[in-house]
PyMOL Python script that loads the backbone (N, CA, C, O; Angstrom):
from pymol import cmd

cmd.read_pdbstr("""\
ATOM      1  N   UNK A   1     119.746 120.086  15.712  1.00  0.00           N
ATOM      2  CA  UNK A   1     119.692 118.654  15.552  1.00  0.00           C
ATOM      3  C   UNK A   1     118.800 118.264  14.382  1.00  0.00           C
ATOM      4  O   UNK A   1     118.675 117.077  14.082  1.00  0.00           O
ATOM      5  N   UNK A   2     118.189 119.214  13.725  1.00  0.00           N
ATOM      6  CA  UNK A   2     117.223 118.858  12.686  1.00  0.00           C
ATOM      7  C   UNK A   2     117.913 118.342  11.428  1.00  0.00           C
ATOM      8  O   UNK A   2     118.815 118.986  10.893  1.00  0.00           O
ATOM      9  N   UNK A   3     117.488 117.198  10.974  1.00  0.00           N
ATOM     10  CA  UNK A   3     117.892 116.615   9.704  1.00  0.00           C
ATOM     11  C   UNK A   3     116.857 115.546   9.362  1.00  0.00           C
ATOM     12  O   UNK A   3     115.808 115.460  10.001  1.00  0.00           O
ATOM     13  N   UNK A   4     117.153 114.750   8.369  1.00  0.00           N
ATOM     14  CA  UNK A   4     116.163 113.766   7.919  1.00  0.00           C
ATOM     15  C   UNK A   4     115.940 112.629   8.905  1.00  0.00           C
ATOM     16  O   UNK A   4     114.942 111.917   8.797  1.00  0.00           O
ATOM     17  N   UNK A   5     116.853 112.437   9.872  1.00  0.00           N
ATOM     18  CA  UNK A   5     116.687 111.359  10.837  1.00  0.00           C
ATOM     19  C   UNK A   5     115.871 111.789  12.051  1.00  0.00           C
ATOM     20  O   UNK A   5     115.641 110.996  12.963  1.00  0.00           O
ATOM     21  N   UNK A   6     115.433 113.049  12.060  1.00  0.00           N
ATOM     22  CA  UNK A   6     114.647 113.531  13.192  1.00  0.00           C
ATOM     23  C   UNK A   6     113.212 113.792  12.763  1.00  0.00           C
ATOM     24  O   UNK A   6     112.901 113.893  11.577  1.00  0.00           O
ATOM     25  N   UNK A   7     112.356 113.897  13.757  1.00  0.00           N
ATOM     26  CA  UNK A   7     110.948 114.216  13.519  1.00  0.00           C
ATOM     27  C   UNK A   7     110.586 115.451  14.324  1.00  0.00           C
ATOM     28  O   UNK A   7     111.161 115.708  15.382  1.00  0.00           O
ATOM     29  N   UNK A   8     109.648 116.198  13.824  1.00  0.00           N
ATOM     30  CA  UNK A   8     109.083 117.311  14.582  1.00  0.00           C
ATOM     31  C   UNK A   8     107.803 116.787  15.216  1.00  0.00           C
ATOM     32  O   UNK A   8     107.006 116.109  14.569  1.00  0.00           O
ATOM     33  N   UNK A   9     107.621 117.108  16.484  1.00  0.00           N
ATOM     34  CA  UNK A   9     106.442 116.632  17.198  1.00  0.00           C
ATOM     35  C   UNK A   9     105.996 117.680  18.209  1.00  0.00           C
ATOM     36  O   UNK A   9     106.766 118.550  18.615  1.00  0.00           O
ATOM     37  N   UNK A  10     104.737 117.573  18.600  1.00  0.00           N
ATOM     38  CA  UNK A  10     104.182 118.405  19.664  1.00  0.00           C
ATOM     39  C   UNK A  10     103.770 117.477  20.793  1.00  0.00           C
ATOM     40  O   UNK A  10     103.009 116.531  20.587  1.00  0.00           O
ATOM     41  N   UNK A  11     104.273 117.752  21.979  1.00  0.00           N
ATOM     42  CA  UNK A  11     103.891 116.979  23.158  1.00  0.00           C
ATOM     43  C   UNK A  11     102.891 117.820  23.941  1.00  0.00           C
ATOM     44  O   UNK A  11     103.214 118.914  24.404  1.00  0.00           O
ATOM     45  N   UNK A  12     101.676 117.300  24.085  1.00  0.00           N
ATOM     46  CA  UNK A  12     100.639 117.971  24.870  1.00  0.00           C
ATOM     47  C   UNK A  12     100.681 117.392  26.279  1.00  0.00           C
ATOM     48  O   UNK A  12     100.602 116.179  26.467  1.00  0.00           O
ATOM     49  N   UNK A  13     100.806 118.274  27.261  1.00  0.00           N
ATOM     50  CA  UNK A  13     100.952 117.856  28.652  1.00  0.00           C
ATOM     51  C   UNK A  13      99.854 118.504  29.485  1.00  0.00           C
ATOM     52  O   UNK A  13      99.642 119.715  29.408  1.00  0.00           O
ATOM     53  N   UNK A  14      99.159 117.701  30.278  1.00  0.00           N
ATOM     54  CA  UNK A  14      98.173 118.213  31.223  1.00  0.00           C
ATOM     55  C   UNK A  14      98.684 117.892  32.621  1.00  0.00           C
ATOM     56  O   UNK A  14      98.937 116.735  32.954  1.00  0.00           O
ATOM     57  N   UNK A  15      98.831 118.938  33.436  1.00  0.00           N
ATOM     58  CA  UNK A  15      99.346 118.777  34.791  1.00  0.00           C
ATOM     59  C   UNK A  15      98.206 119.015  35.774  1.00  0.00           C
ATOM     60  O   UNK A  15      97.684 120.124  35.891  1.00  0.00           O
ATOM     61  N   UNK A  16      97.831 117.945  36.480  1.00  0.00           N
ATOM     62  CA  UNK A  16      96.764 118.045  37.479  1.00  0.00           C
ATOM     63  C   UNK A  16      97.314 118.062  38.901  1.00  0.00           C
ATOM     64  O   UNK A  16      96.592 118.404  39.838  1.00  0.00           O
ATOM     65  N   UNK A  17      98.582 117.696  39.075  1.00  0.00           N
ATOM     66  CA  UNK A  17      99.224 117.676  40.388  1.00  0.00           C
ATOM     67  C   UNK A  17     100.408 118.639  40.359  1.00  0.00           C
ATOM     68  O   UNK A  17     101.449 118.332  39.777  1.00  0.00           O
ATOM     69  N   UNK A  18     100.247 119.802  40.988  1.00  0.00           N
ATOM     70  CA  UNK A  18     101.290 120.816  40.946  1.00  0.00           C
ATOM     71  C   UNK A  18     102.569 120.370  41.649  1.00  0.00           C
ATOM     72  O   UNK A  18     103.619 120.981  41.452  1.00  0.00           O
ATOM     73  N   UNK A  19     102.503 119.328  42.458  1.00  0.00           N
ATOM     74  CA  UNK A  19     103.702 118.783  43.104  1.00  0.00           C
ATOM     75  C   UNK A  19     104.686 118.245  42.061  1.00  0.00           C
ATOM     76  O   UNK A  19     105.877 118.126  42.347  1.00  0.00           O
ATOM     77  N   UNK A  20     104.208 117.918  40.861  1.00  0.00           N
ATOM     78  CA  UNK A  20     105.053 117.352  39.809  1.00  0.00           C
ATOM     79  C   UNK A  20     105.699 118.399  38.912  1.00  0.00           C
ATOM     80  O   UNK A  20     106.515 118.054  38.057  1.00  0.00           O
ATOM     81  N   UNK A  21     105.352 119.665  39.088  1.00  0.00           N
ATOM     82  CA  UNK A  21     105.832 120.717  38.186  1.00  0.00           C
ATOM     83  C   UNK A  21     107.346 120.854  38.223  1.00  0.00           C
ATOM     84  O   UNK A  21     107.970 121.018  37.175  1.00  0.00           O
ATOM     85  N   UNK A  22     107.948 120.792  39.395  1.00  0.00           N
ATOM     86  CA  UNK A  22     109.401 120.948  39.499  1.00  0.00           C
ATOM     87  C   UNK A  22     110.124 119.829  38.743  1.00  0.00           C
ATOM     88  O   UNK A  22     111.087 120.090  38.022  1.00  0.00           O
ATOM     89  N   UNK A  23     109.666 118.593  38.905  1.00  0.00           N
ATOM     90  CA  UNK A  23     110.283 117.465  38.198  1.00  0.00           C
ATOM     91  C   UNK A  23     110.041 117.572  36.697  1.00  0.00           C
ATOM     92  O   UNK A  23     110.930 117.268  35.901  1.00  0.00           O
ATOM     93  N   UNK A  24     108.843 118.002  36.307  1.00  0.00           N
ATOM     94  CA  UNK A  24     108.530 118.174  34.890  1.00  0.00           C
ATOM     95  C   UNK A  24     109.473 119.194  34.261  1.00  0.00           C
ATOM     96  O   UNK A  24     110.024 118.957  33.187  1.00  0.00           O
ATOM     97  N   UNK A  25     109.657 120.326  34.930  1.00  0.00           N
ATOM     98  CA  UNK A  25     110.552 121.363  34.401  1.00  0.00           C
ATOM     99  C   UNK A  25     111.994 120.871  34.332  1.00  0.00           C
ATOM    100  O   UNK A  25     112.726 121.232  33.410  1.00  0.00           O
ATOM    101  N   UNK A  26     112.409 120.054  35.292  1.00  0.00           N
ATOM    102  CA  UNK A  26     113.770 119.507  35.276  1.00  0.00           C
ATOM    103  C   UNK A  26     113.958 118.570  34.079  1.00  0.00           C
ATOM    104  O   UNK A  26     115.001 118.595  33.426  1.00  0.00           O
ATOM    105  N   UNK A  27     112.958 117.755  33.798  1.00  0.00           N
ATOM    106  CA  UNK A  27     113.029 116.845  32.647  1.00  0.00           C
ATOM    107  C   UNK A  27     113.104 117.642  31.348  1.00  0.00           C
ATOM    108  O   UNK A  27     113.920 117.335  30.479  1.00  0.00           O
ATOM    109  N   UNK A  28     112.265 118.659  31.212  1.00  0.00           N
ATOM    110  CA  UNK A  28     112.304 119.492  30.010  1.00  0.00           C
ATOM    111  C   UNK A  28     113.636 120.223  29.889  1.00  0.00           C
ATOM    112  O   UNK A  28     114.162 120.370  28.786  1.00  0.00           O
ATOM    113  N   UNK A  29     114.187 120.681  31.010  1.00  0.00           N
ATOM    114  CA  UNK A  29     115.485 121.350  30.988  1.00  0.00           C
ATOM    115  C   UNK A  29     116.573 120.390  30.499  1.00  0.00           C
ATOM    116  O   UNK A  29     117.460 120.784  29.742  1.00  0.00           O
ATOM    117  N   UNK A  30     116.502 119.137  30.931  1.00  0.00           N
ATOM    118  CA  UNK A  30     117.480 118.131  30.503  1.00  0.00           C
ATOM    119  C   UNK A  30     117.405 117.858  28.999  1.00  0.00           C
ATOM    120  O   UNK A  30     118.367 117.365  28.409  1.00  0.00           O
ATOM    121  N   UNK A  31     116.271 118.177  28.381  1.00  0.00           N
ATOM    122  CA  UNK A  31     116.061 117.952  26.950  1.00  0.00           C
ATOM    123  C   UNK A  31     116.002 119.266  26.169  1.00  0.00           C
ATOM    124  O   UNK A  31     115.443 119.310  25.074  1.00  0.00           O
ATOM    125  N   UNK A  32     116.569 120.323  26.720  1.00  0.00           N
ATOM    126  CA  UNK A  32     116.495 121.653  26.104  1.00  0.00           C
ATOM    127  C   UNK A  32     117.068 121.675  24.691  1.00  0.00           C
ATOM    128  O   UNK A  32     116.658 122.495  23.869  1.00  0.00           O
ATOM    129  N   UNK A  33     118.012 120.781  24.402  1.00  0.00           N
ATOM    130  CA  UNK A  33     118.636 120.772  23.084  1.00  0.00           C
ATOM    131  C   UNK A  33     117.691 120.338  21.967  1.00  0.00           C
ATOM    132  O   UNK A  33     117.974 120.584  20.794  1.00  0.00           O
ATOM    133  N   UNK A  34     116.576 119.696  22.311  1.00  0.00           N
ATOM    134  CA  UNK A  34     115.614 119.267  21.279  1.00  0.00           C
ATOM    135  C   UNK A  34     114.340 120.101  21.280  1.00  0.00           C
ATOM    136  O   UNK A  34     113.492 119.938  20.403  1.00  0.00           O
ATOM    137  N   UNK A  35     114.197 120.994  22.255  1.00  0.00           N
ATOM    138  CA  UNK A  35     112.972 121.798  22.367  1.00  0.00           C
ATOM    139  C   UNK A  35     113.032 122.973  21.405  1.00  0.00           C
ATOM    140  O   UNK A  35     113.971 123.769  21.429  1.00  0.00           O
ATOM    141  N   UNK A  36     112.006 123.066  20.554  1.00  0.00           N
ATOM    142  CA  UNK A  36     111.866 124.193  19.632  1.00  0.00           C
ATOM    143  C   UNK A  36     111.200 125.360  20.354  1.00  0.00           C
ATOM    144  O   UNK A  36     111.622 126.509  20.229  1.00  0.00           O
ATOM    145  N   UNK A  37     110.146 125.041  21.115  1.00  0.00           N
ATOM    146  CA  UNK A  37     109.409 126.059  21.848  1.00  0.00           C
ATOM    147  C   UNK A  37     108.433 125.420  22.811  1.00  0.00           C
ATOM    148  O   UNK A  37     108.157 124.222  22.752  1.00  0.00           O
ATOM    149  N   UNK A  38     107.920 126.251  23.698  1.00  0.00           N
ATOM    150  CA  UNK A  38     107.040 125.758  24.758  1.00  0.00           C
ATOM    151  C   UNK A  38     105.987 126.815  25.059  1.00  0.00           C
ATOM    152  O   UNK A  38     106.277 128.011  25.077  1.00  0.00           O
ATOM    153  N   UNK A  39     104.750 126.354  25.297  1.00  0.00           N
ATOM    154  CA  UNK A  39     103.673 127.266  25.672  1.00  0.00           C
ATOM    155  C   UNK A  39     102.929 126.646  26.844  1.00  0.00           C
ATOM    156  O   UNK A  39     102.515 125.489  26.776  1.00  0.00           O
ATOM    157  N   UNK A  40     102.757 127.403  27.910  1.00  0.00           N
ATOM    158  CA  UNK A  40     102.033 126.913  29.071  1.00  0.00           C
ATOM    159  C   UNK A  40     100.829 127.786  29.359  1.00  0.00           C
ATOM    160  O   UNK A  40     100.910 129.014  29.317  1.00  0.00           O
ATOM    161  N   UNK A  41      99.714 127.143  29.652  1.00  0.00           N
ATOM    162  CA  UNK A  41      98.475 127.868  29.942  1.00  0.00           C
ATOM    163  C   UNK A  41      97.919 127.378  31.271  1.00  0.00           C
ATOM    164  O   UNK A  41      97.495 126.227  31.375  1.00  0.00           O
ATOM    165  N   UNK A  42      97.913 128.239  32.293  1.00  0.00           N
ATOM    166  CA  UNK A  42      97.276 127.840  33.548  1.00  0.00           C
ATOM    167  C   UNK A  42      95.757 127.958  33.409  1.00  0.00           C
ATOM    168  O   UNK A  42      95.243 128.989  32.974  1.00  0.00           O
ATOM    169  N   UNK A  43      95.058 126.910  33.776  1.00  0.00           N
ATOM    170  CA  UNK A  43      93.587 126.929  33.743  1.00  0.00           C
ATOM    171  C   UNK A  43      93.131 126.950  35.202  1.00  0.00           C
ATOM    172  O   UNK A  43      92.796 125.917  35.783  1.00  0.00           O
ATOM    173  N   UNK A  44      93.128 128.138  35.767  1.00  0.00           N
ATOM    174  CA  UNK A  44      92.901 128.316  37.200  1.00  0.00           C
ATOM    175  C   UNK A  44      91.540 127.796  37.653  1.00  0.00           C
ATOM    176  O   UNK A  44      91.412 127.258  38.753  1.00  0.00           O
ATOM    177  N   UNK A  45      90.533 127.955  36.813  1.00  0.00           N
ATOM    178  CA  UNK A  45      89.188 127.507  37.200  1.00  0.00           C
ATOM    179  C   UNK A  45      89.142 126.001  37.460  1.00  0.00           C
ATOM    180  O   UNK A  45      88.332 125.529  38.257  1.00  0.00           O
ATOM    181  N   UNK A  46      90.007 125.255  36.790  1.00  0.00           N
ATOM    182  CA  UNK A  46      90.060 123.799  36.946  1.00  0.00           C
ATOM    183  C   UNK A  46      91.236 123.346  37.811  1.00  0.00           C
ATOM    184  O   UNK A  46      91.321 122.181  38.201  1.00  0.00           O
ATOM    185  N   UNK A  47      92.137 124.278  38.104  1.00  0.00           N
ATOM    186  CA  UNK A  47      93.310 123.943  38.902  1.00  0.00           C
ATOM    187  C   UNK A  47      94.311 123.069  38.174  1.00  0.00           C
ATOM    188  O   UNK A  47      94.999 122.257  38.793  1.00  0.00           O
ATOM    189  N   UNK A  48      94.396 123.231  36.852  1.00  0.00           N
ATOM    190  CA  UNK A  48      95.339 122.446  36.054  1.00  0.00           C
ATOM    191  C   UNK A  48      96.168 123.384  35.179  1.00  0.00           C
ATOM    192  O   UNK A  48      95.865 124.569  35.041  1.00  0.00           O
ATOM    193  N   UNK A  49      97.209 122.825  34.599  1.00  0.00           N
ATOM    194  CA  UNK A  49      98.034 123.545  33.626  1.00  0.00           C
ATOM    195  C   UNK A  49      98.084 122.723  32.353  1.00  0.00           C
ATOM    196  O   UNK A  49      98.181 121.497  32.395  1.00  0.00           O
ATOM    197  N   UNK A  50      98.018 123.409  31.216  1.00  0.00           N
ATOM    198  CA  UNK A  50      98.128 122.760  29.917  1.00  0.00           C
ATOM    199  C   UNK A  50      99.396 123.309  29.266  1.00  0.00           C
ATOM    200  O   UNK A  50      99.560 124.520  29.120  1.00  0.00           O
ATOM    201  N   UNK A  51     100.284 122.401  28.880  1.00  0.00           N
ATOM    202  CA  UNK A  51     101.571 122.790  28.307  1.00  0.00           C
ATOM    203  C   UNK A  51     101.731 122.086  26.969  1.00  0.00           C
ATOM    204  O   UNK A  51     101.415 120.903  26.841  1.00  0.00           O
ATOM    205  N   UNK A  52     102.217 122.807  25.981  1.00  0.00           N
ATOM    206  CA  UNK A  52     102.561 122.205  24.698  1.00  0.00           C
ATOM    207  C   UNK A  52     104.044 122.466  24.452  1.00  0.00           C
ATOM    208  O   UNK A  52     104.518 123.596  24.571  1.00  0.00           O
ATOM    209  N   UNK A  53     104.767 121.403  24.107  1.00  0.00           N
ATOM    210  CA  UNK A  53     106.195 121.515  23.838  1.00  0.00           C
ATOM    211  C   UNK A  53     106.451 121.008  22.423  1.00  0.00           C
ATOM    212  O   UNK A  53     106.136 119.862  22.104  1.00  0.00           O
ATOM    213  N   UNK A  54     107.019 121.859  21.578  1.00  0.00           N
ATOM    214  CA  UNK A  54     107.404 121.457  20.222  1.00  0.00           C
ATOM    215  C   UNK A  54     108.855 120.989  20.270  1.00  0.00           C
ATOM    216  O   UNK A  54     109.717 121.667  20.828  1.00  0.00           O
ATOM    217  N   UNK A  55     109.115 119.821  19.678  1.00  0.00           N
ATOM    218  CA  UNK A  55     110.457 119.234  19.707  1.00  0.00           C
ATOM    219  C   UNK A  55     110.882 118.768  18.320  1.00  0.00           C
ATOM    220  O   UNK A  55     110.047 118.541  17.444  1.00  0.00           O
ATOM    221  N   UNK A  56     112.189 118.630  18.135  1.00  0.00           N
ATOM    222  CA  UNK A  56     112.767 118.103  16.899  1.00  0.00           C
ATOM    223  C   UNK A  56     113.865 117.141  17.316  1.00  0.00           C
ATOM    224  O   UNK A  56     114.917 117.564  17.794  1.00  0.00           O
ATOM    225  N   UNK A  57     113.621 115.829  17.135  1.00  0.00           N
ATOM    226  CA  UNK A  57     114.557 114.801  17.591  1.00  0.00           C
ATOM    227  C   UNK A  57     114.198 113.471  16.946  1.00  0.00           C
ATOM    228  O   UNK A  57     113.148 113.351  16.313  1.00  0.00           O
ATOM    229  N   UNK A  58     115.057 112.475  17.099  1.00  0.00           N
ATOM    230  CA  UNK A  58     114.693 111.140  16.628  1.00  0.00           C
ATOM    231  C   UNK A  58     113.445 110.631  17.367  1.00  0.00           C
ATOM    232  O   UNK A  58     113.193 111.002  18.513  1.00  0.00           O
ATOM    233  N   UNK A  59     112.685 109.788  16.697  1.00  0.00           N
ATOM    234  CA  UNK A  59     111.431 109.277  17.245  1.00  0.00           C
ATOM    235  C   UNK A  59     111.619 108.664  18.628  1.00  0.00           C
ATOM    236  O   UNK A  59     110.811 108.907  19.524  1.00  0.00           O
ATOM    237  N   UNK A  60     112.673 107.872  18.812  1.00  0.00           N
ATOM    238  CA  UNK A  60     112.858 107.199  20.092  1.00  0.00           C
ATOM    239  C   UNK A  60     113.161 108.175  21.227  1.00  0.00           C
ATOM    240  O   UNK A  60     112.787 107.923  22.372  1.00  0.00           O
ATOM    241  N   UNK A  61     113.827 109.276  20.925  1.00  0.00           N
ATOM    242  CA  UNK A  61     114.121 110.289  21.943  1.00  0.00           C
ATOM    243  C   UNK A  61     112.836 111.003  22.356  1.00  0.00           C
ATOM    244  O   UNK A  61     112.606 111.244  23.541  1.00  0.00           O
ATOM    245  N   UNK A  62     112.004 111.338  21.377  1.00  0.00           N
ATOM    246  CA  UNK A  62     110.725 112.000  21.666  1.00  0.00           C
ATOM    247  C   UNK A  62     109.830 111.069  22.480  1.00  0.00           C
ATOM    248  O   UNK A  62     109.210 111.491  23.456  1.00  0.00           O
ATOM    249  N   UNK A  63     109.768 109.821  22.079  1.00  0.00           N
ATOM    250  CA  UNK A  63     108.948 108.837  22.783  1.00  0.00           C
ATOM    251  C   UNK A  63     109.411 108.669  24.225  1.00  0.00           C
ATOM    252  O   UNK A  63     108.589 108.598  25.139  1.00  0.00           O
ATOM    253  N   UNK A  64     110.729 108.604  24.433  1.00  0.00           N
ATOM    254  CA  UNK A  64     111.263 108.458  25.789  1.00  0.00           C
ATOM    255  C   UNK A  64     110.931 109.681  26.647  1.00  0.00           C
ATOM    256  O   UNK A  64     110.577 109.544  27.818  1.00  0.00           O
ATOM    257  N   UNK A  65     111.047 110.872  26.062  1.00  0.00           N
ATOM    258  CA  UNK A  65     110.719 112.095  26.787  1.00  0.00           C
ATOM    259  C   UNK A  65     109.248 112.105  27.179  1.00  0.00           C
ATOM    260  O   UNK A  65     108.916 112.377  28.333  1.00  0.00           O
ATOM    261  N   UNK A  66     108.377 111.814  26.242  1.00  0.00           N
ATOM    262  CA  UNK A  66     106.943 111.784  26.525  1.00  0.00           C
ATOM    263  C   UNK A  66     106.625 110.749  27.610  1.00  0.00           C
ATOM    264  O   UNK A  66     105.798 110.992  28.489  1.00  0.00           O
ATOM    265  N   UNK A  67     107.288 109.605  27.536  1.00  0.00           N
ATOM    266  CA  UNK A  67     107.082 108.564  28.542  1.00  0.00           C
ATOM    267  C   UNK A  67     107.511 109.008  29.923  1.00  0.00           C
ATOM    268  O   UNK A  67     106.805 108.751  30.899  1.00  0.00           O
ATOM    269  N   UNK A  68     108.666 109.678  30.030  1.00  0.00           N
ATOM    270  CA  UNK A  68     109.140 110.179  31.321  1.00  0.00           C
ATOM    271  C   UNK A  68     108.149 111.177  31.917  1.00  0.00           C
ATOM    272  O   UNK A  68     107.851 111.147  33.112  1.00  0.00           O
ATOM    273  N   UNK A  69     107.647 112.060  31.054  1.00  0.00           N
ATOM    274  CA  UNK A  69     106.694 113.066  31.526  1.00  0.00           C
ATOM    275  C   UNK A  69     105.408 112.413  32.011  1.00  0.00           C
ATOM    276  O   UNK A  69     104.869 112.789  33.052  1.00  0.00           O
ATOM    277  N   UNK A  70     104.918 111.436  31.258  1.00  0.00           N
ATOM    278  CA  UNK A  70     103.676 110.760  31.601  1.00  0.00           C
ATOM    279  C   UNK A  70     103.763 109.896  32.840  1.00  0.00           C
ATOM    280  O   UNK A  70     102.733 109.536  33.409  1.00  0.00           O
ATOM    281  N   UNK A  71     104.973 109.549  33.276  1.00  0.00           N
ATOM    282  CA  UNK A  71     105.157 108.763  34.493  1.00  0.00           C
ATOM    283  C   UNK A  71     105.049 109.601  35.757  1.00  0.00           C
ATOM    284  O   UNK A  71     104.901 109.056  36.851  1.00  0.00           O
ATOM    285  N   UNK A  72     105.123 110.917  35.619  1.00  0.00           N
ATOM    286  CA  UNK A  72     105.024 111.777  36.792  1.00  0.00           C
ATOM    287  C   UNK A  72     103.604 111.731  37.355  1.00  0.00           C
ATOM    288  O   UNK A  72     102.644 111.676  36.587  1.00  0.00           O
ATOM    289  N   UNK A  73     103.455 111.753  38.675  1.00  0.00           N
ATOM    290  CA  UNK A  73     102.122 111.735  39.275  1.00  0.00           C
ATOM    291  C   UNK A  73     101.281 112.942  38.839  1.00  0.00           C
ATOM    292  O   UNK A  73     101.746 114.080  38.904  1.00  0.00           O
ATOM    293  N   UNK A  74     100.068 112.694  38.404  1.00  0.00           N
ATOM    294  CA  UNK A  74      99.164 113.764  38.018  1.00  0.00           C
ATOM    295  C   UNK A  74      99.499 114.431  36.702  1.00  0.00           C
ATOM    296  O   UNK A  74      99.021 115.532  36.425  1.00  0.00           O
ATOM    297  N   UNK A  75     100.324 113.773  35.877  1.00  0.00           N
ATOM    298  CA  UNK A  75     100.720 114.343  34.582  1.00  0.00           C
ATOM    299  C   UNK A  75     100.338 113.383  33.478  1.00  0.00           C
ATOM    300  O   UNK A  75     100.616 112.186  33.560  1.00  0.00           O
ATOM    301  N   UNK A  76      99.698 113.908  32.440  1.00  0.00           N
ATOM    302  CA  UNK A  76      99.370 113.137  31.239  1.00  0.00           C
ATOM    303  C   UNK A  76     100.107 113.788  30.074  1.00  0.00           C
ATOM    304  O   UNK A  76     100.094 115.010  29.926  1.00  0.00           O
ATOM    305  N   UNK A  77     100.756 112.955  29.240  1.00  0.00           N
ATOM    306  CA  UNK A  77     101.482 113.477  28.081  1.00  0.00           C
ATOM    307  C   UNK A  77     101.143 112.643  26.861  1.00  0.00           C
ATOM    308  O   UNK A  77     101.204 111.414  26.905  1.00  0.00           O
ATOM    309  N   UNK A  78     100.789 113.305  25.781  1.00  0.00           N
ATOM    310  CA  UNK A  78     100.487 112.657  24.496  1.00  0.00           C
ATOM    311  C   UNK A  78     101.249 113.388  23.401  1.00  0.00           C
ATOM    312  O   UNK A  78     101.427 114.605  23.452  1.00  0.00           O
ATOM    313  N   UNK A  79     101.694 112.627  22.415  1.00  0.00           N
ATOM    314  CA  UNK A  79     102.535 113.196  21.360  1.00  0.00           C
ATOM    315  C   UNK A  79     101.897 113.066  19.993  1.00  0.00           C
ATOM    316  O   UNK A  79     101.347 112.022  19.643  1.00  0.00           O
ATOM    317  N   UNK A  80     101.979 114.147  19.221  1.00  0.00           N
ATOM    318  CA  UNK A  80     101.540 114.136  17.815  1.00  0.00           C
ATOM    319  C   UNK A  80     102.776 114.418  16.965  1.00  0.00           C
ATOM    320  O   UNK A  80     103.470 115.414  17.168  1.00  0.00           O
ATOM    321  N   UNK A  81     103.039 113.520  16.004  1.00  0.00           N
ATOM    322  CA  UNK A  81     104.242 113.611  15.163  1.00  0.00           C
ATOM    323  C   UNK A  81     103.901 114.216  13.804  1.00  0.00           C
ATOM    324  O   UNK A  81     102.786 114.072  13.304  1.00  0.00           O
ATOM    325  N   UNK A  82     104.895 114.901  13.217  1.00  0.00           N
ATOM    326  CA  UNK A  82     104.753 115.390  11.852  1.00  0.00           C
ATOM    327  C   UNK A  82     104.823 114.205  10.906  1.00  0.00           C
ATOM    328  O   UNK A  82     105.274 113.121  11.278  1.00  0.00           O
ATOM    329  N   UNK A  83     104.372 114.425   9.678  1.00  0.00           N
ATOM    330  CA  UNK A  83     104.379 113.339   8.686  1.00  0.00           C
ATOM    331  C   UNK A  83     105.761 112.989   8.240  1.00  0.00           C
ATOM    332  O   UNK A  83     105.934 112.096   7.410  1.00  0.00           O
TER     333      UNK A  83
END
""", "prot")
cmd.dss("prot")
cmd.show_as("cartoon", "prot")
cmd.util.cbc("prot")
cmd.orient("prot")
């Protein structure tokens, strides 16, 4: 999907409620066509997970995805866009 109408972005996700993991994975699966890569780090000492997802899509699609993720209970999502 990469072309001049798309942006590359990194979505940083912090999961504090493991009950939301299944829904989070389902949302990411639904957007697999825009995902470049994903890295997840369990931080067992704090009982949280930190996930970074690299995506390539139009700005509005990335924003909608980040918004859906951030609406999940115990999940925070922030996006950094390429220039």
